[in-house]
mmJSON file of the N, C-alpha and C atoms, coordinates in Angstrom:
{"data_MODEL":{"atom_site":{
"group_PDB":["ATOM","ATOM","ATOM","ATOM","ATOM","ATOM","ATOM","ATOM","ATOM","ATOM","ATOM","ATOM","ATOM","ATOM","ATOM","ATOM","ATOM","ATOM","ATOM","ATOM","ATOM","ATOM","ATOM","ATOM","ATOM","ATOM","ATOM","ATOM","ATOM","ATOM","ATOM","ATOM","ATOM","ATOM","ATOM","ATOM","ATOM","ATOM","ATOM","ATOM","ATOM","ATOM","ATOM","ATOM","ATOM","ATOM","ATOM","ATOM","ATOM","ATOM","ATOM","ATOM","ATOM","ATOM","ATOM","ATOM","ATOM","ATOM","ATOM","ATOM","ATOM","ATOM","ATOM","ATOM","ATOM","ATOM","ATOM","ATOM","ATOM","ATOM","ATOM","ATOM","ATOM","ATOM","ATOM","ATOM","ATOM","ATOM","ATOM","ATOM","ATOM","ATOM","ATOM","ATOM","ATOM","ATOM","ATOM","ATOM","ATOM","ATOM","ATOM","ATOM","ATOM","ATOM","ATOM","ATOM","ATOM","ATOM","ATOM","ATOM","ATOM","ATOM","ATOM","ATOM","ATOM","ATOM","ATOM","ATOM","ATOM","ATOM","ATOM","ATOM","ATOM","ATOM","ATOM","ATOM","ATOM","ATOM","ATOM","ATOM","ATOM","ATOM","ATOM","ATOM","ATOM","ATOM","ATOM","ATOM","ATOM","ATOM","ATOM","ATOM","ATOM","ATOM","ATOM","ATOM","ATOM","ATOM","ATOM","ATOM","ATOM","ATOM","ATOM","ATOM","ATOM","ATOM","ATOM","ATOM","ATOM","ATOM","ATOM","ATOM","ATOM","ATOM","ATOM","ATOM"],
"id":[1,2,3,4,5,6,7,8,9,10,11,12,13,14,15,16,17,18,19,20,21,22,23,24,25,26,27,28,29,30,31,32,33,34,35,36,37,38,39,40,41,42,43,44,45,46,47,48,49,50,51,52,53,54,55,56,57,58,59,60,61,62,63,64,65,66,67,68,69,70,71,72,73,74,75,76,77,78,79,80,81,82,83,84,85,86,87,88,89,90,91,92,93,94,95,96,97,98,99,100,101,102,103,104,105,106,107,108,109,110,111,112,113,114,115,116,117,118,119,120,121,122,123,124,125,126,127,128,129,130,131,132,133,134,135,136,137,138,139,140,141,142,143,144,145,146,147,148,149,150,151,152,153,154,155,156],
"type_symbol":["N","C","C","N","C","C","N","C","C","N","C","C","N","C","C","N","C","C","N","C","C","N","C","C","N","C","C","N","C","C","N","C","C","N","C","C","N","C","C","N","C","C","N","C","C","N","C","C","N","C","C","N","C","C","N","C","C","N","C","C","N","C","C","N","C","C","N","C","C","N","C","C","N","C","C","N","C","C","N","C","C","N","C","C","N","C","C","N","C","C","N","C","C","N","C","C","N","C","C","N","C","C","N","C","C","N","C","C","N","C","C","N","C","C","N","C","C","N","C","C","N","C","C","N","C","C","N","C","C","N","C","C","N","C","C","N","C","C","N","C","C","N","C","C","N","C","C","N","C","C","N","C","C","N","C","C"],
"label_atom_id":["N","CA","C","N","CA","C","N","CA","C","N","CA","C","N","CA","C","N","CA","C","N","CA","C","N","CA","C","N","CA","C","N","CA","C","N","CA","C","N","CA","C","N","CA","C","N","CA","C","N","CA","C","N","CA","C","N","CA","C","N","CA","C","N","CA","C","N","CA","C","N","CA","C","N","CA","C","N","CA","C","N","CA","C","N","CA","C","N","CA","C","N","CA","C","N","CA","C","N","CA","C","N","CA","C","N","CA","C","N","CA","C","N","CA","C","N","CA","C","N","CA","C","N","CA","C","N","CA","C","N","CA","C","N","CA","C","N","CA","C","N","CA","C","N","CA","C","N","CA","C","N","CA","C","N","CA","C","N","CA","C","N","CA","C","N","CA","C","N","CA","C","N","CA","C","N","CA","C","N","CA","C"],
"label_alt_id":[null,null,null,null,null,null,null,null,null,null,null,null,null,null,null,null,null,null,null,null,null,null,null,null,null,null,null,null,null,null,null,null,null,null,null,null,null,null,null,null,null,null,null,null,null,null,null,null,null,null,null,null,null,null,null,null,null,null,null,null,null,null,null,null,null,null,null,null,null,null,null,null,null,null,null,null,null,null,null,null,null,null,null,null,null,null,null,null,null,null,null,null,null,null,null,null,null,null,null,null,null,null,null,null,null,null,null,null,null,null,null,null,null,null,null,null,null,null,null,null,null,null,null,null,null,null,null,null,null,null,null,null,null,null,null,null,null,null,null,null,null,null,null,null,null,null,null,null,null,null,null,null,null,null,null,null],
"label_comp_id":["MET","MET","MET","LYS","LYS","LYS","THR","THR","THR","SER","SER","SER","ASP","ASP","ASP","PHE","PHE","PHE","SER","SER","SER","TYR","TYR","TYR","ASP","ASP","ASP","LEU","LEU","LEU","PRO","PRO","PRO","LYS","LYS","LYS","GLU","GLU","GLU","LEU","LEU","LEU","ILE","ILE","ILE","ALA","ALA","ALA","GLN","GLN","GLN","THR","THR","THR","PRO","PRO","PRO","ALA","ALA","ALA","GLU","GLU","GLU","PRO","PRO","PRO","ARG","ARG","ARG","ASP","ASP","ASP","SER","SER","SER","SER","SER","SER","ARG","ARG","ARG","LEU","LEU","LEU","MET","MET","MET","VAL","VAL","VAL","LEU","LEU","LEU","ASN","ASN","ASN","LYS","LYS","LYS","LYS","LYS","LYS","THR","THR","THR","GLY","GLY","GLY","GLU","GLU","GLU","ILE","ILE","ILE","ALA","ALA","ALA","HIS","HIS","HIS","ARG","ARG","ARG","HIS","HIS","HIS","PHE","PHE","PHE","TYR","TYR","TYR","ASP","ASP","ASP","ILE","ILE","ILE","VAL","VAL","VAL","ASP","ASP","ASP","PHE","PHE","PHE","LEU","LEU","LEU","ASN","ASN","ASN","PRO","PRO","PRO"],
"label_asym_id":["A","A","A","A","A","A","A","A","A","A","A","A","A","A","A","A","A","A","A","A","A","A","A","A","A","A","A","A","A","A","A","A","A","A","A","A","A","A","A","A","A","A","A","A","A","A","A","A","A","A","A","A","A","A","A","A","A","A","A","A","A","A","A","A","A","A","A","A","A","A","A","A","A","A","A","A","A","A","A","A","A","A","A","A","A","A","A","A","A","A","A","A","A","A","A","A","A","A","A","A","A","A","A","A","A","A","A","A","A","A","A","A","A","A","A","A","A","A","A","A","A","A","A","A","A","A","A","A","A","A","A","A","A","A","A","A","A","A","A","A","A","A","A","A","A","A","A","A","A","A","A","A","A","A","A","A"],
"label_entity_id":["1","1","1","1","1","1","1","1","1","1","1","1","1","1","1","1","1","1","1","1","1","1","1","1","1","1","1","1","1","1","1","1","1","1","1","1","1","1","1","1","1","1","1","1","1","1","1","1","1","1","1","1","1","1","1","1","1","1","1","1","1","1","1","1","1","1","1","1","1","1","1","1","1","1","1","1","1","1","1","1","1","1","1","1","1","1","1","1","1","1","1","1","1","1","1","1","1","1","1","1","1","1","1","1","1","1","1","1","1","1","1","1","1","1","1","1","1","1","1","1","1","1","1","1","1","1","1","1","1","1","1","1","1","1","1","1","1","1","1","1","1","1","1","1","1","1","1","1","1","1","1","1","1","1","1","1"],
"label_seq_id":[1,1,1,2,2,2,3,3,3,4,4,4,5,5,5,6,6,6,7,7,7,8,8,8,9,9,9,10,10,10,11,11,11,12,12,12,13,13,13,14,14,14,15,15,15,16,16,16,17,17,17,18,18,18,19,19,19,20,20,20,21,21,21,22,22,22,23,23,23,24,24,24,25,25,25,26,26,26,27,27,27,28,28,28,29,29,29,30,30,30,31,31,31,32,32,32,33,33,33,34,34,34,35,35,35,36,36,36,37,37,37,38,38,38,39,39,39,40,40,40,41,41,41,42,42,42,43,43,43,44,44,44,45,45,45,46,46,46,47,47,47,48,48,48,49,49,49,50,50,50,51,51,51,52,52,52],
"pdbx_PDB_ins_code":[null,null,null,null,null,null,null,null,null,null,null,null,null,null,null,null,null,null,null,null,null,null,null,null,null,null,null,null,null,null,null,null,null,null,null,null,null,null,null,null,null,null,null,null,null,null,null,null,null,null,null,null,null,null,null,null,null,null,null,null,null,null,null,null,null,null,null,null,null,null,null,null,null,null,null,null,null,null,null,null,null,null,null,null,null,null,null,null,null,null,null,null,null,null,null,null,null,null,null,null,null,null,null,null,null,null,null,null,null,null,null,null,null,null,null,null,null,null,null,null,null,null,null,null,null,null,null,null,null,null,null,null,null,null,null,null,null,null,null,null,null,null,null,null,null,null,null,null,null,null,null,null,null,null,null,null],
"Cartn_x":[0.739,1.585,2.701,3.892,5.059,5.636,6.249,6.882,8.0,8.603,9.665,9.118,7.804,7.189,7.32,7.559,7.64,9.079,10.023,11.428,11.86,12.229,12.664,13.577,14.326,15.21,14.4,14.587,13.943,15.005,15.452,16.493,16.035,16.92,16.575,16.09,16.602,16.19,14.739,14.114,12.71,11.762,12.301,11.488,11.262,9.996,9.664,10.271,10.849,11.441,10.477,9.491,8.458,7.115,6.03,4.717,4.311,3.471,2.947,2.034,1.989,1.065,0.226,-1.075,-1.853,-1.681,-1.906,-1.61,-2.319,-3.559,-4.29,-3.856,-2.857,-2.346,-1.256,-0.968,0.035,-0.454,0.49,0.157,-0.398,-1.257,-1.921,-1.859,-1.322,-1.307,-2.468,-3.277,-4.477,-4.362,-4.632,-4.591,-6.003,-6.409,-7.684,-7.48,-8.112,-7.885,-8.377,-9.386,-9.918,-9.018,-8.512,-7.749,-6.246,-5.824,-4.4,-3.882,-4.783,-4.39,-3.976,-2.907,-2.42,-2.709,-3.292,-3.582,-2.869,-2.418,-1.775,-2.732,-3.136,-4.108,-3.549,-4.407,-4.057,-4.893,-4.389,-5.073,-6.479,-6.716,-8.068,-9.075,-8.609,-9.494,-9.859,-9.356,-9.55,-11.024,-11.882,-13.312,-13.908,-13.29,-13.772,-13.537,-12.689,-12.312,-12.81,-13.511,-14.029,-15.454,-15.781,-17.143,-17.963,-19.229,-20.087,-20.424],
"Cartn_y":[15.704,14.722,14.376,14.266,13.954,12.605,11.917,10.645,10.86,12.04,12.322,12.346,12.544,12.493,11.108,10.107,8.732,8.245,9.148,8.789,8.877,7.744,7.718,6.517,6.56,5.449,4.349,3.129,1.964,0.892,0.686,-0.316,-1.709,-2.441,-3.766,-4.706,-4.544,-5.443,-5.218,-4.133,-3.879,-4.365,-4.912,-5.428,-6.919,-7.325,-8.731,-9.609,-10.713,-11.659,-12.793,-13.002,-14.012,-13.4,-13.867,-13.319,-13.715,-12.883,-13.179,-14.398,-15.149,-16.288,-16.105,-16.121,-16.139,-14.825,-14.888,-13.751,-12.466,-12.571,-11.356,-10.774,-11.374,-10.81,-9.773,-9.486,-8.463,-7.102,-6.21,-4.904,-3.966,-3.058,-2.099,-0.729,0.256,1.619,2.372,3.018,3.706,5.188,6.04,7.487,8.043,8.742,9.441,10.754,10.893,12.077,13.362,13.287,14.496,14.996,14.078,14.483,14.331,13.557,13.286,12.222,11.648,10.615,9.343,8.73,7.475,6.362,5.274,4.109,2.896,2.029,0.786,-0.353,-1.057,-2.144,-3.375,-4.383,-5.585,-5.604,-6.29,-6.287,-6.865,-7.796,-8.347,-7.282,-6.111,-5.004,-4.11,-4.396,-3.493,-3.259,-4.227,-4.055,-2.898,-2.551,-1.424,-0.086,-0.069,1.178,1.275,0.271,0.279,0.798,1.616,2.119,1.101,0.905,-0.062,0.416],
"Cartn_z":[-11.901,-11.289,-12.262,-11.727,-12.545,-12.122,-13.073,-12.712,-11.706,-11.697,-10.722,-9.292,-9.133,-7.802,-7.18,-8.008,-7.533,-7.431,-7.494,-7.397,-5.933,-5.346,-3.956,-3.742,-2.658,-2.313,-1.647,-2.096,-1.497,-1.33,-0.092,0.142,-0.3,-0.961,-1.48,-0.392,0.847,1.922,2.362,1.898,2.212,1.119,0.054,-1.046,-0.826,-0.792,-0.558,-1.65,-1.242,-2.186,-2.52,-1.669,-1.898,-1.501,-2.088,-1.736,-0.318,0.29,1.622,1.548,2.626,2.727,3.971,3.886,2.649,1.881,0.601,-0.28,0.151,0.629,0.998,2.341,2.974,4.227,3.975,2.707,2.391,2.89,3.115,3.682,2.618,3.068,2.188,2.857,2.164,2.684,2.05,2.886,2.426,2.766,1.786,1.982,1.94,2.996,3.007,2.259,1.098,0.259,0.912,1.76,2.398,3.519,4.344,5.53,5.365,4.371,4.2,5.151,5.952,6.909,6.172,6.645,6.085,7.078,6.589,7.428,6.847,7.715,7.302,7.604,6.57,6.7,6.003,5.856,5.102,3.828,2.807,1.516,1.616,2.563,2.688,3.133,3.582,3.958,2.776,1.59,0.449,0.126,0.412,0.118,0.914,2.049,2.846,2.143,1.125,0.468,-0.974,-1.456,-2.828,-2.839,-3.82,-3.972,-4.749,-4.331,-5.065,-6.461],
"occupancy":[1.0,1.0,1.0,1.0,1.0,1.0,1.0,1.0,1.0,1.0,1.0,1.0,1.0,1.0,1.0,1.0,1.0,1.0,1.0,1.0,1.0,1.0,1.0,1.0,1.0,1.0,1.0,1.0,1.0,1.0,1.0,1.0,1.0,1.0,1.0,1.0,1.0,1.0,1.0,1.0,1.0,1.0,1.0,1.0,1.0,1.0,1.0,1.0,1.0,1.0,1.0,1.0,1.0,1.0,1.0,1.0,1.0,1.0,1.0,1.0,1.0,1.0,1.0,1.0,1.0,1.0,1.0,1.0,1.0,1.0,1.0,1.0,1.0,1.0,1.0,1.0,1.0,1.0,1.0,1.0,1.0,1.0,1.0,1.0,1.0,1.0,1.0,1.0,1.0,1.0,1.0,1.0,1.0,1.0,1.0,1.0,1.0,1.0,1.0,1.0,1.0,1.0,1.0,1.0,1.0,1.0,1.0,1.0,1.0,1.0,1.0,1.0,1.0,1.0,1.0,1.0,1.0,1.0,1.0,1.0,1.0,1.0,1.0,1.0,1.0,1.0,1.0,1.0,1.0,1.0,1.0,1.0,1.0,1.0,1.0,1.0,1.0,1.0,1.0,1.0,1.0,1.0,1.0,1.0,1.0,1.0,1.0,1.0,1.0,1.0,1.0,1.0,1.0,1.0,1.0,1.0],
"B_iso_or_equiv":[0.0,0.0,0.0,0.0,0.0,0.0,0.0,0.0,0.0,0.0,0.0,0.0,0.0,0.0,0.0,0.0,0.0,0.0,0.0,0.0,0.0,0.0,0.0,0.0,0.0,0.0,0.0,0.0,0.0,0.0,0.0,0.0,0.0,0.0,0.0,0.0,0.0,0.0,0.0,0.0,0.0,0.0,0.0,0.0,0.0,0.0,0.0,0.0,0.0,0.0,0.0,0.0,0.0,0.0,0.0,0.0,0.0,0.0,0.0,0.0,0.0,0.0,0.0,0.0,0.0,0.0,0.0,0.0,0.0,0.0,0.0,0.0,0.0,0.0,0.0,0.0,0.0,0.0,0.0,0.0,0.0,0.0,0.0,0.0,0.0,0.0,0.0,0.0,0.0,0.0,0.0,0.0,0.0,0.0,0.0,0.0,0.0,0.0,0.0,0.0,0.0,0.0,0.0,0.0,0.0,0.0,0.0,0.0,0.0,0.0,0.0,0.0,0.0,0.0,0.0,0.0,0.0,0.0,0.0,0.0,0.0,0.0,0.0,0.0,0.0,0.0,0.0,0.0,0.0,0.0,0.0,0.0,0.0,0.0,0.0,0.0,0.0,0.0,0.0,0.0,0.0,0.0,0.0,0.0,0.0,0.0,0.0,0.0,0.0,0.0,0.0,0.0,0.0,0.0,0.0,0.0],
"pdbx_formal_charge":[null,null,null,null,null,null,null,null,null,null,null,null,null,null,null,null,null,null,null,null,null,null,null,null,null,null,null,null,null,null,null,null,null,null,null,null,null,null,null,null,null,null,null,null,null,null,null,null,null,null,null,null,null,null,null,null,null,null,null,null,null,null,null,null,null,null,null,null,null,null,null,null,null,null,null,null,null,null,null,null,null,null,null,null,null,null,null,null,null,null,null,null,null,null,null,null,null,null,null,null,null,null,null,null,null,null,null,null,null,null,null,null,null,null,null,null,null,null,null,null,null,null,null,null,null,null,null,null,null,null,null,null,null,null,null,null,null,null,null,null,null,null,null,null,null,null,null,null,null,null,null,null,null,null,null,null],
"auth_seq_id":[1,1,1,2,2,2,3,3,3,4,4,4,5,5,5,6,6,6,7,7,7,8,8,8,9,9,9,10,10,10,11,11,11,12,12,12,13,13,13,14,14,14,15,15,15,16,16,16,17,17,17,18,18,18,19,19,19,20,20,20,21,21,21,22,22,22,23,23,23,24,24,24,25,25,25,26,26,26,27,27,27,28,28,28,29,29,29,30,30,30,31,31,31,32,32,32,33,33,33,34,34,34,35,35,35,36,36,36,37,37,37,38,38,38,39,39,39,40,40,40,41,41,41,42,42,42,43,43,43,44,44,44,45,45,45,46,46,46,47,47,47,48,48,48,49,49,49,50,50,50,51,51,51,52,52,52],
"auth_comp_id":["MET","MET","MET","LYS","LYS","LYS","THR","THR","THR","SER","SER","SER","ASP","ASP","ASP","PHE","PHE","PHE","SER","SER","SER","TYR","TYR","TYR","ASP","ASP","ASP","LEU","LEU","LEU","PRO","PRO","PRO","LYS","LYS","LYS","GLU","GLU","GLU","LEU","LEU","LEU","ILE","ILE","ILE","ALA","ALA","ALA","GLN","GLN","GLN","THR","THR","THR","PRO","PRO","PRO","ALA","ALA","ALA","GLU","GLU","GLU","PRO","PRO","PRO","ARG","ARG","ARG","ASP","ASP","ASP","SER","SER","SER","SER","SER","SER","ARG","ARG","ARG","LEU","LEU","LEU","MET","MET","MET","VAL","VAL","VAL","LEU","LEU","LEU","ASN","ASN","ASN","LYS","LYS","LYS","LYS","LYS","LYS","THR","THR","THR","GLY","GLY","GLY","GLU","GLU","GLU","ILE","ILE","ILE","ALA","ALA","ALA","HIS","HIS","HIS","ARG","ARG","ARG","HIS","HIS","HIS","PHE","PHE","PHE","TYR","TYR","TYR","ASP","ASP","ASP","ILE","ILE","ILE","VAL","VAL","VAL","ASP","ASP","ASP","PHE","PHE","PHE","LEU","LEU","LEU","ASN","ASN","ASN","PRO","PRO","PRO"],
"auth_asym_id":["A","A","A","A","A","A","A","A","A","A","A","A","A","A","A","A","A","A","A","A","A","A","A","A","A","A","A","A","A","A","A","A","A","A","A","A","A","A","A","A","A","A","A","A","A","A","A","A","A","A","A","A","A","A","A","A","A","A","A","A","A","A","A","A","A","A","A","A","A","A","A","A","A","A","A","A","A","A","A","A","A","A","A","A","A","A","A","A","A","A","A","A","A","A","A","A","A","A","A","A","A","A","A","A","A","A","A","A","A","A","A","A","A","A","A","A","A","A","A","A","A","A","A","A","A","A","A","A","A","A","A","A","A","A","A","A","A","A","A","A","A","A","A","A","A","A","A","A","A","A","A","A","A","A","A","A"],
"auth_atom_id":["N","CA","C","N","CA","C","N","CA","C","N","CA","C","N","CA","C","N","CA","C","N","CA","C","N","CA","C","N","CA","C","N","CA","C","N","CA","C","N","CA","C","N","CA","C","N","CA","C","N","CA","C","N","CA","C","N","CA","C","N","CA","C","N","CA","C","N","CA","C","N","CA","C","N","CA","C","N","CA","C","N","CA","C","N","CA","C","N","CA","C","N","CA","C","N","CA","C","N","CA","C","N","CA","C","N","CA","C","N","CA","C","N","CA","C","N","CA","C","N","CA","C","N","CA","C","N","CA","C","N","CA","C","N","CA","C","N","CA","C","N","CA","C","N","CA","C","N","CA","C","N","CA","C","N","CA","C","N","CA","C","N","CA","C","N","CA","C","N","CA","C","N","CA","C","N","CA","C","N","CA","C"],
"pdbx_PDB_model_num":[1,1,1,1,1,1,1,1,1,1,1,1,1,1,1,1,1,1,1,1,1,1,1,1,1,1,1,1,1,1,1,1,1,1,1,1,1,1,1,1,1,1,1,1,1,1,1,1,1,1,1,1,1,1,1,1,1,1,1,1,1,1,1,1,1,1,1,1,1,1,1,1,1,1,1,1,1,1,1,1,1,1,1,1,1,1,1,1,1,1,1,1,1,1,1,1,1,1,1,1,1,1,1,1,1,1,1,1,1,1,1,1,1,1,1,1,1,1,1,1,1,1,1,1,1,1,1,1,1,1,1,1,1,1,1,1,1,1,1,1,1,1,1,1,1,1,1,1,1,1,1,1,1,1,1,1]
}}}
């Protein structure tokens, strides 16, 4: 993996200027490593993706 892989255009108007309220309602993008499927969830769902 190269740092250049993370070089992309991100318009300033798409960058949050204040945190989401409640904080855990912020968006979370999840990548399934086996299938390559991308899912859009909320940060409060992160426990569904953590291994015990």
